C-alpha positions in Angstrom: 202.8 51.7 185.4 204.6 48.4 184.9 206.3 48.5 188.3 203.6 46.6 190.3 203.4 43.9 187.6 207.2 43.7 187.4 207.6 43.4 191.2 204.9 40.7 191.2 206.7 38.7 188.5 210.1 39.2 190.3 208.9 38.0 193.7 206.6 35.2 192.6 208.2 33.9 189.4 211.8 35.0 188.8 213.1 34.6 192.4 211.4 31.2 192.9 212.6 30.0 189.5 216.2 31.1 190.3 216.0 29.3 193.7 214.7 26.1 192.0 217.5 26.2 189.5 220.2 26.7 192.1 218.6 23.9 194.3 218.9 21.5 191.3 222.7 22.1 191.4 223.0 21.0 195.0 223.4 17.6 196.6 221.1 16.9 199.5 221.3 14.4 202.3 217.8 12.8 202.8 218.7 11.9 206.4 219.6 15.4 207.6 218.0 17.4 204.9 221.2 19.4 204.5 222.1 20.5 200.9 225.6 21.4 199.6 226.2 23.3 196.5 228.1 21.1 194.1 227.4 22.9 190.8 226.6 19.6 189.2 223.7 18.5 187.0 224.4 14.9 188.0 221.1 14.7 189.9 219.1 15.5 186.8 219.7 12.3 184.7 219.6 10.2 187.9 216.1 11.3 189.0 214.8 11.2 185.4 216.0 7.6 185.0 214.7 6.7 188.5 211.2 8.0 187.9 210.8 7.2 184.2 207.7 5.2 184.8 206.0 8.1 186.6 206.9 10.4 183.7 205.3 8.0 181.3 202.2 7.6 183.5 201.9 11.4 183.8 202.2 11.9 180.0 199.7 9.2 179.3 197.1 10.5 181.8 197.5 14.1 180.8 197.3 13.4 177.1 194.2 11.3 177.5 192.5 13.8 179.7 193.4 16.6 177.4 191.9 14.8 174.4 188.7 14.0 176.3 188.4 17.7 177.2 188.9 18.7 173.5 186.2 16.3 172.4 183.8 17.5 175.1 184.6 21.2 174.9 184.7 21.8 171.2 180.9 21.2 170.7 180.1 23.3 173.8 182.3 26.2 172.7 181.0 25.9 169.1 177.4 26.1 170.2 177.9 29.0 172.5 179.9 31.0 169.9 177.5 30.4 167.0 174.1 29.8 168.6 174.4 31.5 172.1 173.1 34.8 170.8 172.6 37.4 173.5 173.0 34.8 176.3 176.6 33.9 175.4 178.0 35.5 178.6 175.3 33.6 180.7 176.2 30.3 179.2 179.9 30.9 179.8 179.2 31.8 183.4 177.2 28.6 183.8 180.1 26.7 182.4 182.4 28.2 184.9 180.2 28.2 188.0 181.1 24.7 189.2 184.7 25.6 189.1 184.3 28.5 191.6 184.4 25.7 194.2 187.8 24.7 195.6 189.9 22.3 193.4 190.3 19.9 196.3 186.6 19.9 197.2 185.6 19.1 193.6 188.1 16.2 193.6 186.7 14.9 196.8 183.3 14.9 195.3 184.6 12.8 192.5 186.0 10.4 195.1 182.5 10.1 196.5 180.9 9.6 193.1 183.4 7.0 192.0 183.6 5.1 195.3 182.4 1.5 195.5 179.4 2.7 197.5 178.7 5.8 195.4 175.5 6.2 193.5 177.2 5.8 190.1 178.8 2.4 190.8 175.8 1.3 192.8 173.5 2.2 189.9 175.5 0.1 187.4 175.7 -2.8 189.8 172.0 -2.7 190.7 171.1 -2.8 187.0 173.6 -5.6 186.4 175.6 -3.5 183.9 178.8 -4.3 185.7 179.9 -7.1 188.1 179.7 -6.7 191.9 183.5 -6.7 192.1 183.7 -3.8 189.6 185.4 -0.7 191.0 186.8 2.5 189.5 188.3 4.4 192.5 192.1 3.7 192.8 192.5 3.1 189.0 193.9 5.2 186.2 190.4 5.7 184.9 189.5 7.6 188.0 192.6 9.8 187.8 191.9 10.6 184.1 188.2 11.4 184.9 189.3 13.8 187.7 191.9 15.5 185.4 189.4 15.9 182.6 186.8 17.4 184.8 189.0 19.7 186.8 190.8 21.2 183.7 187.7 21.5 181.4 187.6 25.3 181.5 191.2 25.5 180.5 190.1 23.8 177.3 186.7 25.4 176.7 187.7 29.0 177.1 190.5 29.2 174.4 188.3 27.2 172.0 185.4 29.7 172.6 187.7 32.6 172.0 189.0 31.1 168.7 185.5 30.3 167.5 184.1 33.6 168.5 186.7 35.5 166.5 185.9 33.7 163.2 184.6 36.3 160.8 181.0 35.3 159.9 181.4 36.8 156.5 183.8 33.9 155.7 181.1 31.5 156.4 178.6 33.4 154.3 181.1 33.3 151.4 181.4 29.5 151.8 177.6 29.2 151.7 177.5 31.4 148.6 180.0 29.0 147.0 177.5 26.2 147.6 179.2 24.6 150.6 176.8 22.8 152.9 177.0 23.1 156.7 179.3 20.0 157.0 181.8 21.3 154.4 181.7 24.8 155.9 182.5 23.4 159.3 185.3 21.1 158.2 186.9 23.4 155.7 186.3 26.8 157.3 185.5 26.7 161.0 187.9 23.9 162.0 191.0 25.3 160.2 190.4 28.8 161.5 190.0 27.4 165.1 193.3 25.4 165.0 195.2 28.1 167.0 192.6 27.9 169.8 192.9 24.1 169.7 196.6 24.2 170.2 196.3 26.8 173.0 193.6 24.7 174.7 195.9 21.7 174.4 198.8 23.5 176.1 196.7 25.1 178.8 195.2 21.7 179.7 198.1 19.4 179.2 200.8 21.3 181.1 198.9 21.6 184.5 197.5 18.1 184.1 201.0 16.7 183.5 202.2 18.1 186.8 199.1 17.5 188.8 199.2 15.5 192.0 195.9 16.2 193.8 193.8 14.0 191.5 196.3 11.2 191.8 196.5 11.4 195.5 192.7 11.4 196.0 191.5 9.3 193.2 194.4 7.1 192.2 196.2 4.2 193.7 199.8 3.4 194.4 200.1 1.8 190.9 199.1 5.1 189.2 201.7 7.5 190.7 202.3 10.7 188.7 205.4 12.8 188.6 203.7 15.6 190.5 203.2 13.2 193.5 206.8 12.2 193.3 207.9 15.9 193.4 205.7 16.5 196.4 207.1 13.5 198.3 210.7 14.5 197.5 210.1 18.0 198.9 207.8 17.2 201.9 208.5 13.6 202.8 212.1 12.7 202.0 213.6 16.2 202.1 215.4 15.5 198.8 215.1 19.1 197.6 217.7 18.7 194.9 215.8 15.7 193.4 212.5 17.6 193.6 214.0 20.7 192.0 215.6 18.6 189.2 212.2 17.0 188.3 210.6 20.4 188.4 213.2 21.7 185.9 212.3 18.8 183.6 208.6 19.7 183.8 209.5 23.4 183.1 211.6 22.3 180.1 208.7 20.2 178.7 206.3 23.2 179.1 208.8 25.5 177.3 209.2 23.1 174.5 205.5 23.0 174.0 205.2 26.8 174.0 208.2 27.1 171.6 206.5 24.6 169.2 203.3 26.5 169.4 205.0 29.8 168.7 207.0 28.2 165.9 204.0 26.8 164.1 201.4 29.5 164.8 203.5 32.6 165.7 204.1 34.4 169.0 201.1 36.7 168.4 198.7 33.7 168.8 200.2 33.0 172.2 199.3 36.5 173.4 195.8 36.2 172.0 194.9 32.7 173.4 197.2 32.1 176.4 
């Protein structure tokens, strides 16, 4: 029964991962694109030091976008879980419907909305809320907005699962002990939803950290993220060793986050929420 899933993981995860690891041990010539196996990790510290600014930018943008999604998604997931009633599935579908559209198309729509001639900026300028020289497209704000929008379901769904699994009898017990709604929320609901918050943070931060589509479409040259660098190393400069080394770093950061999550909350929580 596990053979199809095992073959799937072997072909699309284990083999590509092995190829990426072996590529990071090679030395490539950007001029010819030829790579030679040198069995050296020397490329790794070199590319990390060379693209340190892009790493910092990616960490900053991904962290801010993740926090924005947590602030937006928690009230939505809370309302659906506790007040959605029989229409919970309908509200979840409505939350996900916009994300059935292609990732790139959604980002292009954001480019139209945030452009200098778009209705959002034009509305602000026409009502003298911002100056005529004000612009958003090509800035870090536009990239963060795109990241926050595109990865919102990655935050909302784990939060909903965590909130939905809270035993309502625990809340009834809190009310019986004279807790008001505010205290019940802060002392019962929030602590019990912490595993979902951590899972939502990981599921949002990790793909946002390595994203390059939002930066390519919405950002400028001053807001380059590490995902864009990896894409350019593979497709533009043919520096496969450098691109593989940066990919290894991203993988290591992801594994550290998952290890910390398992260490704090246990591996069972990973199976439940991830």
